[in-house]
C-alpha positions, -999 to 999 in steps of 0.1 A, spaced: -12 -206 681 -3 -242 674 -28 -268 664 -27 -283 699 -33 -249 715 -63 -243 692 -78 -278 700 -72 -271 737 -89 -237 734 -119 -253 716 -122 -280 743 -120 -255 771 -148 -235 756 -169 -266 754 -161 -276 790 -171 -242 804 -201 -238 781 -187 -208 764 -202 -196 731 -178 -197 702 -179 -176 670 -169 -188 635 -167 -170 602 -181 -193 576 -181 -177 542 -194 -142 546 -215 -150 577 -208 -154 613 -220 -186 630 -221 -193 667 -218 -225 687 -233 -227 721 -248 -252 746 -285 -261 741 -293 -251 777 -286 -214 768 -308 -214 737 -345 -209 736 -364 -239 723 -335 -263 731 -333 -260 769 -347 -296 773 -322 -312 750 -286 -323 756 -260 -311 732 -250 -280 713 -264 -259 685 -246 -239 659 -265 -211 642 -261 -182 619 -267 -148 636 -299 -131 625 -311 -162 607 -332 -192 613 -304 -216 602 -298 -238 632 -279 -271 633 -286 -292 664 -257 -314 675 -272 -340 698 -239 -347 717 -218 -334 744 -187 -353 731 -161 -327 721 -148 -350 693 -183 -352 677 -188 -314 681 -154 -305 667 -159 -328 637 -194 -316 628 -193 -303 592 -207 -271 578 -201 -263 542 -175 -291 538 -153 -282 568 -154 -293 604 -161 -267 631 -126 -272 643 -113 -263 608 -135 -232 608 -122 -223 643 -86 -220 630 
């Protein structure tokens, strides 16, 4: 896939509230809408979390640019998505 196709795929997932999976280091992280995650239903935005862990990063925005450019371990989520 080209860079544009990857960005389009990321944006589409955000538009339809699809959960995305990322491999960051040796762990899998997930990005999903707050509305689908217990304890965050009342908040607007997205969360990213490590599976089977209490590590949660709340992204208080629905703006795709902000979400894609949120950094974890020195890289943006978009860079991890490649």
